C-alpha positions in Angstrom: -59.4 -6.6 22.4 -62.9 -7.0 21.0 -63.9 -9.0 17.9 -65.9 -7.6 15.1 -68.8 -9.7 16.3 -68.6 -8.3 19.8 -68.5 -4.8 18.5 -71.4 -5.4 16.2 -73.5 -6.9 19.0 -72.7 -3.9 21.2 -73.8 -1.5 18.5 -77.0 -3.5 18.0 -77.8 -3.4 21.7 -77.0 0.3 21.8 -79.4 0.9 18.9 -82.1 -1.2 20.8 -81.6 1.0 23.8 -82.0 4.1 21.6 -85.3 2.8 20.1 -86.6 2.1 23.6 -85.7 5.5 24.9 -87.4 7.2 21.9 -90.4 4.9 22.4 -90.9 6.2 26.0 -91.2 9.7 24.6 -93.4 8.9 21.6 -96.7 7.2 22.3 -97.9 7.0 18.7 -94.8 5.1 17.6 -94.1 3.2 20.9 -95.2 -0.2 19.7 -93.2 0.0 16.4 -90.1 1.3 18.1 -90.2 -1.4 20.8 -90.6 -4.0 18.1 -87.5 -2.6 16.4 -85.6 -2.7 19.6 -86.6 -6.3 20.1 -85.3 -7.2 16.6 -82.0 -5.5 17.2 -81.6 -7.4 20.5 -82.4 -10.7 18.7 -79.8 -10.0 16.0 -77.3 -9.1 18.7 -78.0 -12.5 20.3 -77.4 -14.2 17.0 -74.2 -12.4 16.3 -72.9 -13.3 19.8 -73.9 -16.9 19.8 -73.1 -17.8 16.1 -71.1 -15.0 14.5 -70.7 -16.9 11.2 -74.2 -18.1 11.1 -76.4 -17.8 8.0 -80.1 -16.9 7.9 -82.0 -17.9 4.8 -84.3 -15.1 3.6 -87.2 -15.8 1.3 -86.7 -12.6 -0.5 -83.0 -13.1 -1.1 -82.5 -13.4 -4.9 -78.9 -14.6 -4.6 -78.2 -18.3 -4.9 -77.0 -20.1 -1.8 -73.3 -20.2 -1.4 -71.8 -23.0 -3.4 -74.9 -23.1 -5.6 -74.6 -21.2 -8.9 -78.3 -21.5 -9.5 -77.9 -23.8 -12.5 
């Protein structure tokens, strides 16, 4: 039986493969599509290695967990 994290990682890797396949057929967008694929692979690695991990985003307007902002 697969965990949610394992399924998510598989879907991300499949999406990366899709981007790479489209990139091979589309020279004008090749670099952007390959960059997207690399990001999907990186996120898949994060999901596999630390499924409950947290990434702090500069643009995230929500307060950190346990911090009500006040």
